[in-house]
Every structure is written in C-alpha cells, then in structure tokens.
BALOBA-1460 file (C-alpha; in Angstrom, 3 decimals):
// residues 216
<rec num="1" residu="m" x="-3.044" y="35.152" z="-23.668"/>
<rec num="2" residu="s" x="-4.585" y="34.302" z="-27.049"/>
<rec num="3" residu="k" x="-2.400" y="36.882" z="-28.798"/>
<rec num="4" residu="i" x="0.748" y="35.362" z="-27.239"/>
<rec num="5" residu="d" x="-0.451" y="31.892" z="-28.236"/>
<rec num="6" residu="d" x="-1.033" y="33.036" z="-31.823"/>
<rec num="7" residu="l" x="2.404" y="34.626" z="-31.994"/>
<rec num="8" residu="t" x="3.999" y="31.474" z="-30.564"/>
<rec num="9" residu="s" x="2.226" y="29.273" z="-33.100"/>
<rec num="10" residu="g" x="3.361" y="31.526" z="-35.935"/>
<rec num="11" residu="l" x="6.924" y="31.454" z="-34.640"/>
<rec num="12" residu="l" x="6.932" y="27.641" z="-34.448"/>
<rec num="13" residu="e" x="5.697" y="27.403" z="-38.016"/>
<rec num="14" residu="e" x="8.389" y="29.811" z="-39.174"/>
<rec num="15" residu="l" x="11.101" y="27.809" z="-37.394"/>
<rec num="16" residu="k" x="10.119" y="24.714" z="-39.367"/>
<rec num="17" residu="t" x="11.276" y="26.430" z="-42.545"/>
<rec num="18" residu="l" x="14.848" y="26.859" z="-41.275"/>
<rec num="19" residu="s" x="17.851" y="24.575" z="-41.383"/>
<rec num="20" residu="d" x="19.191" y="23.315" z="-38.055"/>
<rec num="21" residu="e" x="22.046" y="25.830" z="-38.050"/>
<rec num="22" residu="e" x="19.741" y="28.720" z="-38.956"/>
<rec num="23" residu="m" x="17.318" y="27.605" z="-36.264"/>
<rec num="24" residu="i" x="20.072" y="27.545" z="-33.617"/>
<rec num="25" residu="d" x="21.062" y="31.129" z="-34.465"/>
<rec num="26" residu="v" x="17.451" y="32.326" z="-34.436"/>
<rec num="27" residu="l" x="16.673" y="30.586" z="-31.138"/>
<rec num="28" residu="n" x="19.810" y="32.032" z="-29.549"/>
<rec num="29" residu="n" x="18.667" y="35.497" z="-30.600"/>
<rec num="30" residu="i" x="15.159" y="34.891" z="-29.265"/>
<rec num="31" residu="r" x="16.535" y="33.626" z="-25.937"/>
<rec num="32" residu="l" x="18.727" y="36.722" z="-25.617"/>
<rec num="33" residu="q" x="15.813" y="39.053" z="-26.249"/>
<rec num="34" residu="l" x="13.493" y="37.207" z="-23.874"/>
<rec num="35" residu="h" x="16.253" y="37.219" z="-21.261"/>
<rec num="36" residu="e" x="16.648" y="40.990" z="-21.505"/>
<rec num="37" residu="a" x="12.879" y="41.473" z="-21.262"/>
<rec num="38" residu="g" x="12.371" y="39.061" z="-18.361"/>
<rec num="39" residu="p" x="12.518" y="39.509" z="-14.583"/>
<rec num="40" residu="f" x="15.595" y="37.274" z="-14.158"/>
<rec num="41" residu="k" x="18.040" y="38.959" z="-16.521"/>
<rec num="42" residu="s" x="20.606" y="39.247" z="-13.721"/>
<rec num="43" residu="e" x="20.739" y="35.444" z="-13.442"/>
<rec num="44" residu="p" x="23.105" y="33.756" z="-15.947"/>
<rec num="45" residu="c" x="21.115" y="30.509" z="-15.995"/>
<rec num="46" residu="d" x="18.107" y="32.391" z="-17.359"/>
<rec num="47" residu="c" x="19.744" y="32.436" z="-20.792"/>
<rec num="48" residu="i" x="21.424" y="29.289" z="-22.100"/>
<rec num="49" residu="l" x="22.855" y="29.622" z="-25.606"/>
<rec num="50" residu="w" x="24.222" y="26.999" z="-27.976"/>
<rec num="51" residu="i" x="27.672" y="28.085" z="-29.188"/>
<rec num="52" residu="r" x="30.047" y="26.421" z="-31.654"/>
<rec num="53" residu="q" x="32.773" y="24.499" z="-29.830"/>
<rec num="54" residu="e" x="35.607" y="26.191" z="-31.690"/>
<rec num="55" residu="s" x="34.480" y="29.545" z="-30.273"/>
<rec num="56" residu="i" x="34.907" y="28.378" z="-26.654"/>
<rec num="57" residu="h" x="38.366" y="28.431" z="-25.055"/>
<rec num="58" residu="a" x="39.875" y="27.484" z="-21.700"/>
<rec num="59" residu="n" x="41.151" y="30.135" z="-19.312"/>
<rec num="60" residu="e" x="44.764" y="30.094" z="-18.105"/>
<rec num="61" residu="y" x="44.176" y="29.892" z="-14.365"/>
<rec num="62" residu="n" x="41.787" y="27.031" z="-13.598"/>
<rec num="63" residu="p" x="43.374" y="24.834" z="-10.872"/>
<rec num="64" residu="n" x="40.624" y="22.210" z="-11.006"/>
<rec num="65" residu="h" x="41.800" y="18.673" z="-11.749"/>
<rec num="66" residu="v" x="39.473" y="15.741" z="-12.364"/>
<rec num="67" residu="a" x="40.816" y="12.191" z="-12.097"/>
<rec num="68" residu="t" x="40.175" y="9.645" z="-14.837"/>
<rec num="69" residu="p" x="37.374" y="7.762" z="-12.980"/>
<rec num="70" residu="e" x="35.489" y="11.023" z="-12.426"/>
<rec num="71" residu="m" x="35.928" y="11.987" z="-16.084"/>
<rec num="72" residu="k" x="34.490" y="8.636" z="-17.101"/>
<rec num="73" residu="l" x="31.552" y="9.209" z="-14.779"/>
<rec num="74" residu="l" x="31.039" y="12.697" z="-16.196"/>
<rec num="75" residu="y" x="30.963" y="11.226" z="-19.696"/>
<rec num="76" residu="e" x="28.385" y="8.632" z="-18.629"/>
<rec num="77" residu="s" x="26.323" y="11.369" z="-17.005"/>
<rec num="78" residu="v" x="26.290" y="13.516" z="-20.161"/>
<rec num="79" residu="k" x="25.682" y="10.459" z="-22.316"/>
<rec num="80" residu="s" x="22.733" y="9.248" z="-20.238"/>
<rec num="81" residu="d" x="21.228" y="12.455" z="-18.867"/>
<rec num="82" residu="g" x="22.372" y="15.075" z="-21.346"/>
<rec num="83" residu="y" x="23.917" y="18.409" z="-20.377"/>
<rec num="84" residu="t" x="22.086" y="19.338" z="-17.183"/>
<rec num="85" residu="m" x="24.497" y="22.218" z="-16.490"/>
<rec num="86" residu="p" x="25.835" y="24.701" z="-19.038"/>
<rec num="87" residu="i" x="29.437" y="25.811" z="-19.372"/>
<rec num="88" residu="v" x="29.877" y="29.181" z="-17.702"/>
<rec num="89" residu="t" x="31.629" y="31.592" z="-20.062"/>
<rec num="90" residu="y" x="32.711" y="35.178" z="-20.536"/>
<rec num="91" residu="d" x="31.856" y="36.748" z="-23.883"/>
<rec num="92" residu="l" x="35.053" y="38.272" z="-25.289"/>
<rec num="93" residu="k" x="32.940" y="40.307" z="-27.732"/>
<rec num="94" residu="n" x="34.893" y="39.068" z="-30.738"/>
<rec num="95" residu="g" x="32.930" y="35.914" z="-31.417"/>
<rec num="96" residu="q" x="34.972" y="34.012" z="-28.845"/>
<rec num="97" residu="r" x="34.217" y="32.926" z="-25.291"/>
<rec num="98" residu="e" x="36.453" y="32.115" z="-22.320"/>
<rec num="99" residu="i" x="35.442" y="29.348" z="-19.922"/>
<rec num="100" residu="v" x="34.890" y="30.446" z="-16.338"/>
<rec num="101" residu="d" x="33.545" y="27.110" z="-15.120"/>
<rec num="102" residu="g" x="32.918" y="23.827" z="-16.905"/>
<rec num="103" residu="f" x="36.218" y="23.038" z="-18.595"/>
<rec num="104" residu="h" x="35.654" y="19.307" z="-18.152"/>
<rec num="105" residu="r" x="32.067" y="19.502" z="-19.402"/>
<rec num="106" residu="n" x="33.577" y="21.278" z="-22.386"/>
<rec num="107" residu="r" x="36.068" y="18.426" z="-22.840"/>
<rec num="108" residu="i" x="33.324" y="15.807" z="-22.841"/>
<rec num="109" residu="g" x="31.555" y="17.562" z="-25.701"/>
<rec num="110" residu="r" x="34.766" y="17.850" z="-27.707"/>
<rec num="111" residu="e" x="36.551" y="14.566" z="-27.036"/>
<rec num="112" residu="h" x="33.740" y="12.035" z="-27.318"/>
<rec num="113" residu="a" x="32.570" y="11.538" z="-30.878"/>
<rec num="114" residu="d" x="29.072" y="10.386" z="-29.879"/>
<rec num="115" residu="i" x="28.452" y="13.478" z="-27.750"/>
<rec num="116" residu="k" x="29.954" y="15.809" z="-30.353"/>
<rec num="117" residu="k" x="27.743" y="14.308" z="-33.051"/>
<rec num="118" residu="r" x="24.669" y="14.539" z="-30.856"/>
<rec num="119" residu="l" x="25.343" y="18.217" z="-30.146"/>
<rec num="120" residu="r" x="26.185" y="19.006" z="-33.794"/>
<rec num="121" residu="g" x="29.476" y="20.575" z="-32.689"/>
<rec num="122" residu="y" x="27.812" y="23.004" z="-30.253"/>
<rec num="123" residu="l" x="28.003" y="23.406" z="-26.476"/>
<rec num="124" residu="p" x="25.500" y="24.935" z="-24.030"/>
<rec num="125" residu="v" x="26.765" y="28.075" z="-22.297"/>
<rec num="126" residu="s" x="25.636" y="30.651" z="-19.808"/>
<rec num="127" residu="t" x="27.330" y="34.033" z="-19.591"/>
<rec num="128" residu="i" x="28.791" y="36.165" z="-16.820"/>
<rec num="129" residu="d" x="30.068" y="39.687" z="-17.408"/>
<rec num="130" residu="k" x="32.890" y="40.455" z="-14.975"/>
<rec num="131" residu="p" x="36.449" y="41.798" z="-15.197"/>
<rec num="132" residu="a" x="39.329" y="39.320" z="-15.334"/>
<rec num="133" residu="d" x="40.125" y="39.240" z="-11.607"/>
<rec num="134" residu="e" x="36.467" y="38.721" z="-10.709"/>
<rec num="135" residu="r" x="36.207" y="35.905" z="-13.274"/>
<rec num="136" residu="m" x="39.176" y="34.264" z="-11.611"/>
<rec num="137" residu="g" x="37.336" y="34.502" z="-8.307"/>
<rec num="138" residu="s" x="34.234" y="32.989" z="-9.900"/>
<rec num="139" residu="t" x="36.231" y="30.023" z="-11.176"/>
<rec num="140" residu="i" x="37.699" y="29.373" z="-7.727"/>
<rec num="141" residu="r" x="34.289" y="29.611" z="-6.043"/>
<rec num="142" residu="h" x="32.835" y="27.084" z="-8.472"/>
<rec num="143" residu="n" x="35.748" y="24.716" z="-7.876"/>
<rec num="144" residu="r" x="35.753" y="25.051" z="-4.102"/>
<rec num="145" residu="a" x="31.995" y="24.512" z="-3.946"/>
<rec num="146" residu="r" x="32.684" y="21.093" z="-5.471"/>
<rec num="147" residu="g" x="35.704" y="20.532" z="-3.243"/>
<rec num="148" residu="t" x="38.164" y="20.498" z="-6.133"/>
<rec num="149" residu="h" x="41.166" y="22.759" z="-6.478"/>
<rec num="150" residu="g" x="44.906" y="22.367" z="-6.758"/>
<rec num="151" residu="i" x="47.182" y="23.719" z="-4.036"/>
<rec num="152" residu="r" x="50.034" y="24.992" z="-6.233"/>
<rec num="153" residu="p" x="47.794" y="26.666" z="-8.815"/>
<rec num="154" residu="m" x="45.737" y="28.171" z="-5.983"/>
<rec num="155" residu="s" x="48.861" y="29.734" z="-4.496"/>
<rec num="156" residu="d" x="49.697" y="31.209" z="-7.902"/>
<rec num="157" residu="i" x="46.192" y="32.644" z="-8.145"/>
<rec num="158" residu="v" x="46.445" y="34.207" z="-4.681"/>
<rec num="159" residu="l" x="49.722" y="35.795" z="-5.796"/>
<rec num="160" residu="d" x="48.125" y="37.113" z="-9.005"/>
<rec num="161" residu="l" x="45.181" y="38.583" z="-7.101"/>
<rec num="162" residu="s" x="47.548" y="40.197" z="-4.590"/>
<rec num="163" residu="k" x="49.413" y="41.815" z="-7.488"/>
<rec num="164" residu="q" x="46.087" y="43.137" z="-8.767"/>
<rec num="165" residu="g" x="45.441" y="44.847" z="-5.445"/>
<rec num="166" residu="w" x="43.299" y="42.323" z="-3.601"/>
<rec num="167" residu="n" x="44.016" y="42.426" z="0.139"/>
<rec num="168" residu="d" x="43.582" y="39.486" z="2.522"/>
<rec num="169" residu="a" x="40.032" y="40.438" z="3.430"/>
<rec num="170" residu="k" x="38.902" y="40.533" z="-0.190"/>
<rec num="171" residu="i" x="40.630" y="37.230" z="-1.012"/>
<rec num="172" residu="c" x="38.981" y="35.571" z="1.990"/>
<rec num="173" residu="e" x="35.563" y="36.961" z="1.106"/>
<rec num="174" residu="k" x="35.604" y="36.377" z="-2.644"/>
<rec num="175" residu="l" x="37.284" y="32.950" z="-2.636"/>
<rec num="176" residu="g" x="35.603" y="31.559" z="0.470"/>
<rec num="177" residu="m" x="38.861" y="31.088" z="2.379"/>
<rec num="178" residu="e" x="39.974" y="31.440" z="5.953"/>
<rec num="179" residu="l" x="42.800" y="33.852" z="6.687"/>
<rec num="180" residu="d" x="45.227" y="31.108" z="7.702"/>
<rec num="181" residu="e" x="44.628" y="29.369" z="4.358"/>
<rec num="182" residu="v" x="45.416" y="32.570" z="2.467"/>
<rec num="183" residu="i" x="48.624" y="33.030" z="4.469"/>
<rec num="184" residu="r" x="49.624" y="29.407" z="3.855"/>
<rec num="185" residu="l" x="49.099" y="29.775" z="0.106"/>
<rec num="186" residu="k" x="51.120" y="32.973" z="0.098"/>
<rec num="187" residu="q" x="53.929" y="31.161" z="1.874"/>
<rec num="188" residu="i" x="53.905" y="28.415" z="-0.771"/>
<rec num="189" residu="t" x="54.730" y="30.930" z="-3.485"/>
<rec num="190" residu="g" x="58.002" y="31.763" z="-1.735"/>
<rec num="191" residu="l" x="57.721" y="35.321" z="-3.035"/>
<rec num="192" residu="k" x="57.580" y="38.522" z="-1.030"/>
<rec num="193" residu="e" x="55.244" y="39.969" z="-3.674"/>
<rec num="194" residu="a" x="52.469" y="37.778" z="-2.315"/>
<rec num="195" residu="f" x="52.461" y="39.896" z="0.842"/>
<rec num="196" residu="m" x="52.261" y="43.305" z="-0.800"/>
<rec num="197" residu="n" x="48.599" y="43.667" z="0.234"/>
<rec num="198" residu="h" x="48.799" y="41.495" z="3.332"/>
<rec num="199" residu="e" x="47.072" y="43.174" z="6.284"/>
<rec num="200" residu="f" x="46.581" y="40.742" z="9.126"/>
<rec num="201" residu="s" x="50.017" y="39.248" z="9.809"/>
<rec num="202" residu="r" x="52.441" y="40.683" z="12.269"/>
<rec num="203" residu="s" x="55.097" y="42.994" z="10.907"/>
<rec num="204" residu="w" x="56.882" y="42.065" z="7.705"/>
<rec num="205" residu="e" x="60.143" y="41.875" z="9.649"/>
<rec num="206" residu="d" x="58.737" y="39.120" z="11.897"/>
<rec num="207" residu="f" x="57.426" y="37.195" z="8.889"/>
<rec num="208" residu="e" x="60.656" y="37.586" z="6.944"/>
<rec num="209" residu="k" x="62.729" y="36.414" z="9.906"/>
<rec num="210" residu="k" x="60.537" y="33.349" z="10.415"/>
<rec num="211" residu="y" x="60.097" y="32.179" z="6.805"/>
<rec num="212" residu="y" x="62.865" y="33.606" z="4.673"/>
<rec num="213" residu="s" x="65.870" y="33.189" z="6.933"/>
<rec num="214" residu="e" x="65.564" y="29.434" z="6.417"/>
<rec num="215" residu="r" x="65.748" y="29.888" z="2.645"/>
<rec num="216" residu="n" x="68.972" y="31.877" z="2.680"/>
C-alpha cells in the first residue's frame, strides 16, 4: 500500500494549493472517478457530491408536506449534526439537477443564513439515473417510508402513472401500496382516465354504475 499512501500524500499536498471552490470541483471529480472504479457504483450513497444550490431544483410532483414544528426540528438537526443525509437528485445533464427526495433538506440549506454560509452555498447530493415515471415512484417510496404523503397529490400521481401505462400491479409494487388504496386514490380523482390500466376491479360498467351515477 506504500504506493497508494505516497499518491494520497501527494494529492493532499496538491489540494492545499487550491482555492475552496477549486478544491470542491476537484474533489467532486475524484469522488466520481473513485465511485466508477469501486465495487459499490450501483449504490447512490457511494458518491456524495457538493453542488451549487442554484443548480438544484424541486420536482413538480412531490406530495410530501412537513409541518412547521418538524421543519424547526430539521433545522436544529442540520445545525447541530450537519447533513447526515444527502439530497437525492437526478442529473439533467445540463448543469442542473432535479430533486427526487430531500426537498425540505434542500430548503434548510437555502433558507437559513447560518447553514447557507456554513455550506458556502452548496448542498450535498447523491444521484439516481431513472426515467421520469420511475423517479416519481422513487419520491413516493421515500415519502411513504417516512410515513409522509398527501392524499390529493398522491391521487394525482396515481392518475399520471396510469396515463403513462402503469397498471394496478405495477403501482402497488413500485409505490408500496395495497390494491384497495390504489382504487381509493383513483376514485378520488373523479376521472375515468384513472382506470384505463385498471385490472383487478369488476367490470367498468359495475364501477361506473356505483361511483359515477351519484355524480350525474
């Protein structure tokens, strides 16, 4: 290991000659290369990068809501313990990133001057590479694992996924739902389109008679 140790020592000496911003860029590049060379390159947490806040943007479908007391607690946690979890993002390949999970951790870094100063305007991110519908599923899984999601936005998401071709089985599997929950969320939308890929209910005529006759 002496060769590795010598290379590491040389790298540390070289880093001392850089400005903070140059060092952040260099370290991000080193982390990316080590990640690709390592045995855990399929795990997003293996590569945490520091990205400028203005390059990180919210998605349009997150139904997670955090009450004021919990936001205050999150701020105290980041203030006292630092960022113990990165913000999960999707690299849009144009210098911008979309948040998949961690919108409120993102807010803490932006909205609190002491945290923003401490982080020099950067935020820690991990990266997942999935198509849009799968990213939506990832966001919901993260939220549901914490027990936080909004009913109305969830029904809208189920409708969107149905329009993209997801059937009941896939929605149940990918979002960690029971079939009756999926059906209930579809009913909330009040739209027949939500049932275009519905497989497990009785005939559409029975459903329409039961739920839509009352609306007319």
